[in-house]
C-alpha positions in Angstrom: -7.2 24.8 52.7 -8.6 24.0 49.3 -9.7 26.9 47.2 -10.5 27.4 43.4 -8.0 28.9 40.9 -8.8 32.5 40.3 -6.5 33.2 37.3 -5.8 31.0 34.2 -2.4 29.7 33.4 0.3 28.3 35.6 1.1 30.2 38.7 4.8 31.0 39.1 6.8 30.6 41.2 5.7 27.0 41.5 4.7 26.6 45.1 3.8 23.4 46.9 1.3 25.2 49.1 -0.4 26.7 46.1 -0.7 23.4 44.3 -1.9 21.8 47.5 -4.6 24.4 47.8 -5.9 23.4 44.3 -6.2 19.7 45.2 -9.4 18.6 47.0 -9.6 15.4 49.1 -12.3 14.1 46.8 -9.9 14.0 43.8 -11.2 17.2 42.1 -8.9 19.9 41.0 -9.5 23.7 41.1 -6.3 24.7 39.4 -5.4 25.1 35.7 -5.9 22.3 33.3 -7.9 19.1 33.4 -7.9 16.0 35.6 -7.0 12.7 34.0 -6.7 9.3 35.5 -3.6 7.4 34.6 -3.0 3.8 35.2 0.1 1.7 34.8 2.0 5.1 35.2 0.6 6.6 31.9 -1.9 8.9 30.3 -2.2 10.0 26.6 -2.1 13.1 24.5 -3.2 11.4 21.3 -5.5 11.1 18.4 -7.9 8.3 17.4 -5.8 5.1 17.0 -6.1 1.3 17.3 -2.8 0.6 19.0 0.4 2.3 20.2 3.8 0.7 20.7 6.2 2.5 23.0 9.9 2.3 23.3 10.2 4.5 26.4 13.5 6.1 25.5 12.5 9.1 27.7 11.5 9.3 31.3 8.6 11.7 30.9 7.2 11.5 27.4 7.3 9.2 24.4 5.7 9.6 20.9 4.9 7.1 18.2 5.5 8.0 14.5 2.0 9.4 14.1 2.5 11.9 17.0 0.5 10.1 19.6 2.1 10.9 23.0 2.2 8.9 26.2 3.1 10.7 29.4 4.7 8.8 32.3 3.5 9.5 35.8 4.9 9.0 39.3 1.8 7.4 40.7 0.7 4.1 39.3 -2.9 5.2 39.3 -5.0 8.1 40.5 -5.9 11.6 39.5 -3.3 14.0 38.0 -3.7 17.6 36.7 -2.7 18.4 33.1 -2.6 21.7 31.3 -2.1 21.8 27.5 -0.8 25.2 26.4 -0.8 25.6 22.6 1.3 28.7 21.5 1.9 30.5 18.3 5.6 30.7 19.0 8.2 29.1 21.1 8.3 30.0 24.8 11.5 31.4 26.3 14.4 29.2 27.3 13.7 27.1 30.3 15.3 27.9 33.5 15.9 24.7 35.4 15.4 26.6 38.6 11.7 27.3 37.8 10.7 24.5 40.1 9.9 21.7 37.6 11.1 18.3 38.6 11.3 16.9 35.1 11.2 18.6 31.6 11.6 16.9 28.2 11.1 18.2 24.7 10.4 16.3 21.5 9.1 17.0 17.9 5.8 15.5 16.9 3.4 15.6 13.9 -0.3 16.5 14.5 -2.4 15.1 11.7 -5.8 15.1 13.2 -7.8 15.7 16.3 -6.0 15.6 19.6 -7.3 14.9 23.1 -6.1 14.2 26.7 -7.1 10.7 27.6 -7.0 8.7 30.8 -5.7 5.2 30.6 -8.2 2.5 29.7 -11.0 4.6 28.3 -11.5 7.1 31.1 -12.5 10.8 30.6 -11.5 12.4 27.3 -10.7 16.1 27.0 -10.5 17.4 23.4 -7.6 19.9 22.6 -8.0 22.7 20.0 -4.9 22.4 17.8 -4.3 23.0 14.1 -2.6 20.1 12.3 1.1 20.5 11.5 4.6 19.9 12.9 5.1 20.9 16.6 7.6 21.0 19.3 6.2 19.5 22.5 7.8 20.4 25.9 6.4 18.4 28.9 6.9 19.5 32.5 6.2 17.6 35.7 5.8 18.9 39.3 4.8 16.7 42.2 4.0 17.3 45.9 3.6 14.5 48.3 3.4 11.9 45.5 4.8 8.5 46.1 6.1 6.3 43.3 4.1 3.3 42.1 1.1 3.9 44.5 -2.5 4.8 44.1 -3.7 8.3 44.9 -7.0 9.6 46.0 -6.3 13.2 45.3 -4.1 15.2 42.9 -0.4 15.2 43.8 1.0 15.7 40.3 0.8 18.5 37.8 1.8 18.3 34.1 2.2 21.2 31.7 2.3 20.3 28.0 3.5 23.2 25.8 3.2 23.0 22.0 4.3 25.5 19.4 5.0 25.3 15.6 8.2 23.5 14.8 10.9 25.2 12.7 10.8 24.6 9.0 12.7 21.5 7.8 11.8 17.9 7.2 8.0 17.8 7.6 7.0 15.3 10.3 3.4 15.7 9.3 4.1 14.6 5.7 6.0 11.6 7.0 3.2 10.8 9.4 0.5 11.1 6.7 2.6 8.8 4.5 2.7 6.2 7.4 -1.0 6.5 7.8 -1.7 6.1 4.1 0.7 3.1 4.0 -1.0 1.5 7.0 -4.4 2.0 5.4 -3.2 0.4 2.2 -1.8 -2.5 4.1 -5.1 -2.8 6.0 -7.1 -2.8 2.8 -4.8 -5.3 1.2 -5.0 -7.6 4.2 -8.8 -7.3 4.2 -8.8 -8.1 0.5 -6.6 -11.2 1.1 -9.0 -12.3 3.9 -12.0 -11.9 1.7 -10.3 -13.7 -1.2 -9.4 -16.6 1.2 -13.0 -16.7 2.3 -14.2 -16.7 -1.3 -11.8 -19.5 -2.1 -13.0 -21.6 0.8 -16.6 -21.0 -0.1 -15.9 -22.0 -3.7 -14.1 -25.1 -2.5 -17.0 -26.0 -0.2 -19.4 -25.4 -3.0 -17.5 -27.8 -5.3 -17.3 -30.4 -2.5 -21.0 -30.3 -1.7 -22.3 -29.8 -5.3 -20.1 -32.0 -7.4 -18.6 -34.2 -4.8 -15.3 -32.4 -4.6 -14.5 -32.8 -8.3 -13.7 -30.0 -10.7 -16.6 -29.5 -13.0 -16.2 -28.8 -16.7 -17.2 -25.3 -17.9 -20.4 -26.7 -19.4 -21.3 -28.6 -16.2 -20.6 -25.6 -14.0 -22.8 -23.5 -16.3 -25.8 -25.7 -15.5 -25.3 -24.8 -11.9 -26.3 -26.7 -8.7 -29.1 -28.6 -10.4 -26.4 -30.7 -12.0 -25.1 -31.7 -8.6 -27.3 -34.7 -7.8 -26.7 -36.2 -11.2 -23.0 -35.6 -11.1 -22.7 -37.2 -7.7 -24.7 -40.2 -8.9 -23.0 -40.6 -12.3 -20.2 -38.2 -13.3 -20.1 -39.3 -16.9 -23.8 -39.0 -17.3 -23.9 -35.5 -15.9 -21.2 -34.3 -18.3 -22.9 -35.9 -21.3 -26.1 -34.1 -20.5 -24.3 -30.8 -20.1 -22.6 -31.3 -23.5 -25.9 -32.4 -25.3 -27.8 -30.1 -27.5 -31.2 -28.6 -26.4 -33.3 -31.1 -28.3 -31.5 -34.0 -26.6 -31.8 -32.4 -23.2 -35.5 -32.0 -23.6 -35.8 -35.7 -24.6 -33.9 -36.6 -21.4 -36.3 -34.6 -19.3 -39.3 -36.3 -20.9 -37.6 -39.7 -20.3 -37.1 -38.8 -16.6 -40.8 -37.9 -16.2 -41.9 -41.2 -17.9 -39.7 -43.1 -15.4 -41.2 -41.1 -12.5 -44.8 -41.8 -13.4 -44.3 -45.4 -14.4 -46.9 -47.5 -12.6 -48.7 -44.7 -10.8 -52.5 -45.0 -10.5 -54.6 -42.8 -12.7 -57.9 -42.7 -10.8 -57.1 -39.4 -9.0 -54.6 -37.7 -11.3 -53.6 -38.9 -14.8 -49.9 -38.1 -15.0 -50.0 -39.4 -18.6 -51.6 -36.2 -20.0 -48.7 -34.2 -18.5 -46.2 -36.5 -20.1 -47.9 -36.2 -23.5 -47.8 -32.4 -23.3 -44.1 -32.4 -22.4 -43.3 -34.8 -25.3 -45.2 -32.6 -27.8 -43.7 -29.4 -26.4 -47.1 -28.1 -25.3 -48.0 -26.3 -22.1 -49.3 -28.4 -19.3 -53.0 -29.1 -19.3 -55.2 -28.8 -16.2 -54.8 -29.7 -13.4 -51.0 -29.6 -14.0 -51.1 -25.9 -14.8 -51.8 -25.3 -11.1 -49.3 -27.2 -9.0 -51.0 -26.4 -5.7 -54.3 -27.9 -7.1 -52.5 -31.1 -8.2 -50.9 -31.3 -4.8 -54.3 -31.0 -3.1 -55.7 -33.8 -5.3 -52.8 -36.1 -4.6 -52.4 -35.3 -0.9 -55.8 -34.3 0.5 -56.2 -33.4 4.2 -53.9 -31.7 6.7 -50.3 -31.4 5.6 -47.7 -32.9 8.0 -44.1 -31.5 7.7 -41.1 -33.3 9.1 -37.9 -31.2 9.6 -34.6 -32.7 10.3 -31.4 -30.7 10.6 -28.7 -32.0 8.3 -25.2 -30.5 8.0 -23.6 -29.7 4.7 -21.0 -32.4 5.4 -23.7 -35.0 6.0 -25.4 -33.9 2.8 -22.3 -34.3 0.7 -21.4 -37.6 2.3 -24.8 -39.2 1.8 -24.8 -41.1 -1.5 -27.4 -40.4 -4.1 -28.0 -44.1 -4.1 -28.8 -44.4 -0.3 -31.1 -41.6 0.5 -34.6 -42.9 1.4 -37.2 -42.4 -1.4 -40.0 -39.8 -1.1 -43.6 -40.5 -2.2 -43.6 -41.4 -5.9 -46.5 -39.0 -6.6 -44.5 -36.1 -5.1 -41.4 -37.1 -7.0 -43.4 -37.3 -10.3 -45.0 -33.9 -9.7 -41.5 -32.3 -9.0 -40.0 -34.0 -12.1 -42.8 -32.5 -14.3 -42.3 -29.1 -12.8 -38.5 -29.2 -13.5 -39.0 -30.6 -17.0 -41.0 -27.4 -17.9 -38.1 -25.2 -17.1 -36.8 -22.6 -19.6 -33.2 -23.9 -19.6 -33.1 -27.3 -21.3 -30.0 -28.5 -19.4 -31.4 -27.5 -16.0 -34.7 -29.1 -17.0 -33.0 -32.4 -17.8 -30.8 -32.4 -14.7 -33.7 -31.4 -12.4 -36.2 -33.9 -13.9 -33.7 -36.7 -13.5 -32.8 -35.9 -9.9 -36.5 -35.4 -8.9 -37.5 -38.7 -10.6 -34.7 -40.5 -8.8 -35.9 -39.2 -5.4 -39.0 -41.4 -5.7 -37.2 -44.6 -6.8 -36.9 -47.5 -4.3 -34.0 -48.8 -6.4 -31.9 -45.7 -7.0 -28.9 -47.6 -8.5 -31.1 -49.3 -11.1 -32.7 -46.0 -12.1 -29.3 -44.3 -12.7 -28.2 -47.3 -14.6 -31.2 -47.0 -16.9 -30.6 -43.2 -17.3 -27.0 -43.9 -18.2 -28.1 -46.4 -20.8 -30.7 -44.0 -22.3 -28.2 -41.1 -22.7 -24.9 -42.8 -23.4 -26.1 -46.1 -24.9 
């Protein structure tokens, strides 16, 4: 007949009928302790962790260097009852006639919170225990349990007694050192992974920006705006990066002149923008309002075409073979780039935008090379 436990602690002498009375057919337990649900013959008395590796040198309990304990059960899976008894001092010597079927004792460090855990993320029962070095004595008693089977009700009882270990080599200090070493290794490994990622990003950046070639410091300082020029003419890009600011401004003006060559002047006169750039003046109307110029050049509804292109495709497509855009749009973009605050970026950007509107890209880059390098 099932009945609740009326007094705390373990009832001695250990009696099968007494334990049987605590065990309900629905798997609940009215006796001392908590119900946990092992699987694969194990449950845990442990702290937060990522992984535990067991040697199973003992039949009943095993602990890792950080004091996480695995308890082996008779049943493969099913409910078992567990009582954790934390004491201030050691209990008396164990009499093997007390009725326990298995008893084992080990020394463990406790360096943080401890809890009873079912296998595989089942119910968790926190245990109130102060960090330090402990002796752990585990006891097992079964009634009607069958090895390697599943159980619907409690047929096993475990008593875990803990008390402060005698002074000596501090297991806690050793365990903390292991934790700190593991954390340092984790941080080092994370730093290595991030460095590898940074290196791969840098390599991909070079591949897509400068065609896989290693840029000079001056070319790299210009940034990604130098990429289209470098991929079209490596010598030209380096010459522009090494030029002085006055030369770079002249190159930007030359690029704009190439971009507007032959464009009609009835709607927008690009020549006034070119004159302002050549004289170092601010752009006159309507070029001081880019959106206004765009409306004049491309009146009516705007149609946008979007095509997804991978980075690999972008890097593999030659600066010479990309289809040209509308010359008016290329000229407007070249003017905008030529007004930039950084002369090197202005020159590179104006050249690449001017090239975008050229039907004969190779001829354009040849003229640019001739203008800069002679």
